[in-house]
C-alpha positions as CSV (number, residue, x, y, z in Angstrom):
1,X,3.1,-12.4,-4.6
2,X,0.4,-12.0,-7.2
3,X,0.4,-9.4,-9.6
4,X,-3.4,-8.5,-8.9
5,X,-2.2,-8.3,-4.8
6,X,1.0,-6.1,-5.8
7,X,-1.1,-3.7,-7.5
8,X,-3.5,-3.7,-5.0
9,X,-1.0,-2.9,-2.7
10,X,0.9,0.1,-4.7
11,X,-2.8,1.5,-5.1
12,X,-3.6,1.3,-1.4
13,X,0.0,3.2,-0.5
14,X,-0.5,6.2,-3.3
15,X,-3.8,6.6,-2.1
16,X,-2.9,7.3,1.6
17,X,0.0,9.0,0.2
18,X,-2.2,11.4,-1.4
19,X,-4.3,11.7,1.6
20,X,-1.6,12.8,4.1
21,X,-0.5,15.1,1.5
22,X,-4.0,16.9,1.3
23,X,-4.4,16.9,5.2
24,X,-4.7,20.5,4.9
25,X,-8.1,20.6,3.5
26,X,-9.4,17.6,5.8
27,X,-11.5,18.2,9.0
28,X,-11.0,17.4,12.7
29,X,-13.2,15.6,14.4
30,X,-16.8,16.8,15.9
31,X,-17.0,14.2,18.3
32,X,-14.5,11.1,19.9
33,X,-15.6,8.4,22.0
34,X,-12.7,8.5,24.6
35,X,-13.4,5.4,26.5
36,X,-13.4,3.2,28.8
37,X,-11.7,0.5,27.4
38,X,-13.5,-3.3,27.2
39,X,-17.1,-1.3,28.0
40,X,-18.5,-1.2,24.7
41,X,-16.8,1.5,22.5
42,X,-16.9,-1.1,19.4
43,X,-20.5,-1.7,19.4
44,X,-21.6,2.4,20.4
45,X,-19.2,3.5,17.4
46,X,-20.8,1.1,14.9
47,X,-24.0,2.0,15.9
48,X,-23.4,6.0,15.2
49,X,-21.4,5.1,11.8
50,X,-24.8,3.6,10.6
51,X,-26.4,6.9,10.4
52,X,-26.2,8.8,6.8
53,X,-25.0,11.9,8.8
54,X,-21.7,10.4,10.0
55,X,-19.1,10.2,7.4
56,X,-16.8,7.0,8.3
57,X,-13.0,7.2,8.7
58,X,-10.4,5.9,6.1
59,X,-11.2,2.5,5.5
60,X,-14.1,2.2,7.9
61,X,-11.1,2.9,10.8
62,X,-12.6,2.8,14.6
63,X,-9.4,3.2,16.6
64,X,-6.8,5.8,15.4
65,X,-4.7,5.6,18.9
66,X,-3.1,9.1,17.9
67,X,-3.4,10.5,21.8
68,X,-1.9,7.5,23.3
69,X,1.0,7.4,21.1
70,X,0.2,3.7,19.9
71,X,-0.2,4.0,16.7
72,X,1.7,6.6,14.8
73,X,5.5,5.8,15.6
74,X,6.9,7.3,12.6
75,X,6.5,11.1,13.3
76,X,7.4,12.8,16.4
77,X,4.0,13.1,18.7
78,X,2.8,17.0,17.7
79,X,5.0,17.7,15.0
80,X,3.2,19.0,11.7
81,X,3.4,15.4,9.9
82,X,2.1,13.6,13.0
83,X,-0.7,15.9,12.5
84,X,-1.1,15.1,8.7
85,X,-1.3,11.8,9.8
86,X,-4.0,12.3,12.2
87,X,-6.1,14.2,9.2
88,X,-5.5,12.3,6.7
89,X,-8.4,9.7,8.4
90,X,-10.8,12.5,8.0
91,X,-12.6,13.3,4.8
92,X,-12.1,16.8,3.3
93,X,-14.2,20.0,3.4
94,X,-15.4,19.2,0.0
95,X,-16.9,15.6,1.2
96,X,-18.9,17.7,4.2
97,X,-20.3,19.9,1.8
98,X,-21.3,17.6,-1.2
99,X,-23.0,15.2,1.7
100,X,-24.5,18.1,3.0
101,X,-26.0,18.8,-0.2
102,X,-26.7,15.3,-0.7
103,X,-29.1,15.2,2.4
104,X,-30.4,18.5,2.5
105,X,-28.7,18.9,6.1
106,X,-26.2,21.0,7.8
107,X,-25.1,18.8,10.4
108,X,-22.6,15.8,8.9
109,X,-20.3,14.8,11.1
110,X,-17.1,13.0,11.7
111,X,-15.4,11.0,14.8
112,X,-13.1,8.1,15.8
113,X,-13.2,6.2,19.0
114,X,-9.7,5.4,20.8
115,X,-10.9,3.9,24.5
116,X,-7.3,4.6,25.7
117,X,-7.6,8.1,25.5
118,X,-9.6,8.5,28.6
119,X,-6.9,6.8,30.5
120,X,-3.9,8.5,28.9
121,X,-2.3,11.6,30.8
122,X,-1.5,13.8,27.9
123,X,-4.7,13.0,25.7
124,X,-6.9,15.6,27.1
125,X,-4.3,19.1,27.1
126,X,-3.5,17.9,23.3
127,X,-7.3,17.5,22.5
128,X,-8.1,20.6,23.8
129,X,-5.3,22.5,21.7
130,X,-6.8,20.7,18.3
131,X,-10.2,20.5,18.9
132,X,-11.7,22.6,21.8
133,X,-15.3,22.3,20.8
134,X,-15.2,18.4,20.2
135,X,-17.7,16.7,21.9
136,X,-16.4,13.3,23.9
137,X,-18.9,10.4,24.9
138,X,-17.7,8.0,27.6
139,X,-18.8,4.6,28.5
140,X,-18.1,3.5,32.1
141,X,-18.3,0.0,32.9
142,X,-18.2,-1.8,36.8
143,X,-14.4,-1.3,36.9
144,X,-14.1,-5.1,38.2
145,X,-15.7,-6.7,35.2
146,X,-13.7,-4.1,32.8
147,X,-10.2,-5.0,34.4
148,X,-11.3,-8.9,34.3
149,X,-12.2,-8.6,30.5
150,X,-9.4,-6.1,29.7
151,X,-7.0,-9.0,31.3
152,X,-8.7,-11.9,29.1
153,X,-7.9,-9.9,26.2
154,X,-4.2,-9.4,27.1
155,X,-4.2,-13.3,27.7
156,X,-5.8,-14.1,24.4
157,X,-3.2,-11.6,22.6
158,X,0.0,-13.0,24.3
159,X,0.9,-9.7,26.3
160,X,0.0,-11.7,29.6
161,X,1.2,-15.0,31.3
162,X,0.0,-14.7,34.7
163,X,-3.1,-15.7,35.8
164,X,-5.6,-12.7,36.8
165,X,-4.6,-13.1,40.9
166,X,-0.8,-12.7,40.1
167,X,-1.4,-10.3,37.6
168,X,-3.6,-8.0,39.8
169,X,-0.7,-8.5,42.6
170,X,2.1,-7.6,39.9
171,X,0.2,-4.6,38.3
172,X,1.7,-2.1,40.7
173,X,5.8,-2.8,40.3
174,X,5.1,-3.6,36.8
175,X,3.6,0.1,35.9
176,X,5.7,1.7,38.4
177,X,6.9,5.0,37.3
178,X,5.2,4.6,33.8
179,X,2.7,7.3,34.4
180,X,5.6,9.9,35.5
181,X,7.7,8.6,32.7
182,X,4.8,9.7,30.3
183,X,4.1,13.3,31.6
184,X,8.3,13.7,31.4
185,X,7.7,12.7,27.8
186,X,10.4,10.7,28.1
187,X,8.2,7.5,26.7
188,X,4.9,8.9,25.0
189,X,3.9,5.3,24.5
190,X,4.9,3.2,27.6
191,X,3.7,-0.6,27.1
192,X,3.8,-1.5,30.8
193,X,1.2,0.8,31.4
194,X,-1.0,0.6,28.1
195,X,-1.1,-3.6,28.1
196,X,-0.9,-4.2,32.5
197,X,-3.0,-1.2,33.9
198,X,-5.9,-3.7,34.7
199,X,-6.7,-1.8,37.7
200,X,-5.5,1.9,37.1
201,X,-7.9,1.9,34.3
202,X,-11.0,1.2,36.4
203,X,-10.3,4.5,38.8
204,X,-12.6,6.6,36.6
205,X,-13.1,9.3,38.8
206,X,-9.2,10.4,38.8
207,X,-9.4,10.4,34.8
208,X,-12.5,12.5,34.3
209,X,-11.3,15.0,36.7
210,X,-7.8,15.2,34.6
211,X,-10.2,15.8,31.7
212,X,-12.8,18.3,33.5
213,X,-9.7,20.4,33.9
214,X,-9.5,21.1,30.1
215,X,-13.0,20.8,29.1
216,X,-16.7,21.7,30.4
217,X,-18.9,19.2,32.2
218,X,-21.8,20.1,29.0
219,X,-19.1,18.4,26.5
220,X,-19.6,14.9,27.7
221,X,-21.8,12.2,27.5
222,X,-21.2,9.5,30.3
223,X,-22.7,6.3,29.5
224,X,-23.5,3.5,32.2
225,X,-21.9,0.7,30.1
226,X,-24.2,-1.7,31.7
227,X,-27.4,0.2,30.5
228,X,-25.9,0.1,27.3
229,X,-25.8,-3.6,27.0
230,X,-29.2,-4.1,28.3
231,X,-30.8,-1.0,26.4
232,X,-29.0,-0.1,23.4
233,X,-31.5,1.5,21.4
234,X,-33.0,4.2,24.4
235,X,-28.5,4.7,24.8
236,X,-28.3,5.0,20.8
237,X,-31.3,7.7,21.0
238,X,-29.7,9.5,24.0
239,X,-26.3,9.6,21.7
240,X,-27.8,10.9,18.7
241,X,-29.2,13.9,20.8
242,X,-26.2,15.0,22.3
243,X,-24.5,14.9,18.9
244,X,-27.4,16.8,17.4
245,X,-28.2,14.3,14.9
246,X,-31.7,13.6,13.4
247,X,-33.7,10.5,14.5
248,X,-32.5,7.5,12.8
249,X,-34.6,4.5,13.4
250,X,-31.9,1.3,13.8
251,X,-33.8,-1.6,13.9
252,X,-30.5,-4.0,14.8
253,X,-28.3,-3.7,17.6
254,X,-25.4,-6.5,17.5
255,X,-23.1,-6.7,20.4
256,X,-19.4,-6.3,18.8
257,X,-16.2,-7.5,20.1
258,X,-17.7,-9.6,22.9
259,X,-15.4,-12.0,24.4
260,X,-16.1,-15.3,26.5
261,X,-14.8,-15.3,29.7
262,X,-14.1,-18.8,32.0
263,X,-14.7,-17.5,35.7
264,X,-14.1,-20.6,37.9
265,X,-16.2,-20.7,41.0
266,X,-13.8,-21.0,43.2
267,X,-12.8,-19.3,46.9
268,X,-9.9,-18.1,45.5
269,X,-11.1,-15.9,42.3
270,X,-14.0,-14.5,44.4
271,X,-11.5,-13.8,47.3
272,X,-9.8,-11.2,44.6
273,X,-13.0,-9.8,43.4
274,X,-13.7,-9.2,46.8
275,X,-10.8,-7.4,47.6
276,X,-11.3,-5.6,44.2
277,X,-14.8,-4.0,45.5
278,X,-13.1,-3.0,48.6
279,X,-10.3,-1.1,46.3
280,X,-12.8,0.6,44.0
281,X,-15.2,1.1,47.0
282,X,-14.2,5.3,47.5
283,X,-12.9,6.2,43.8
284,X,-16.4,4.8,42.6
285,X,-18.2,6.9,45.7
286,X,-16.3,9.7,44.6
287,X,-17.3,9.2,40.8
288,X,-21.2,8.7,41.8
289,X,-20.9,12.3,43.9
290,X,-19.1,14.0,40.4
291,X,-21.4,12.3,38.2
292,X,-24.2,13.2,40.5
293,X,-25.6,9.3,40.1
294,X,-25.2,6.0,41.6
295,X,-24.4,3.3,39.2
296,X,-24.7,0.8,42.2
297,X,-21.6,-1.4,41.3
298,X,-21.5,-2.4,44.7
299,X,-24.6,-4.2,45.0
300,X,-22.7,-7.4,43.5
301,X,-19.1,-7.4,43.3
302,X,-18.8,-10.4,41.6
303,X,-18.6,-10.0,37.8
304,X,-22.2,-11.8,37.0
305,X,-22.6,-10.3,33.9
306,X,-20.0,-12.3,32.2
307,X,-20.6,-15.2,30.2
308,X,-19.4,-18.4,31.9
309,X,-17.7,-20.6,29.6
310,X,-15.2,-23.8,29.8
311,X,-11.8,-22.9,28.4
312,X,-8.1,-23.4,28.8
313,X,-7.2,-19.9,30.0
314,X,-5.3,-19.6,33.2
315,X,-6.7,-18.4,36.3
């Protein structure tokens, strides 16, 4: 390894160590984007952190993945050291004070965006304990589109070798007992539950009800992903209002972390999608009643908005 690279690496480790040691002087997040995965969280996060009143995390990191127990495996979950590790990602109170003075504004915010938090059953009580006043942003995408996008991501990441139809069929046996194992705290991070929960993650009503047991509804901003994709500027303004941030005229809304998807026009695949539409019907209706709004996901089961391209992906 070149000397310059070694020095940079050592400096990085020392810098992180210092942040870890002075974690007590660092702030907790003011807001969290908690989900859902594959629903536009990367784009929304990047729009928010461009606002001058929002201080980015260490190295501009979006997903800290602390409360879904994926990232931090060095310390026992909930221990003082694990909390120091989490807080080391955020600015100090002095950083906040300086930014307030610089902008002549009291509302300086920090946050993070880990879409796995919405789905993880132990995230709500832990976050409530540590951040009782945090604001929570949730993007919800057509669960069939979300499931297929999730599948494509895992396929590309070599976490999946089944076809989409096979993966959907195998999901119940793959994740069997995982939820109970997590609740019993025998396995905070369960790979099967994390990687292969294509259908379970689309049961938004169940997930929101878990969160509503710990936080009042006025702490949430629920966004329909399809509206965000189509009208990012309007949704962005709504988010700023929810966070009590001053108006910021952003002119470009680039879509980030997009995948291109191969959806073959075959009877078999369309049958799977049709079955999923029926599978989610009751869950979606309960969600609409809970939120008091109809997302109209049932108007078309087939994920028409996904970009269709030829590829070698296995379906």
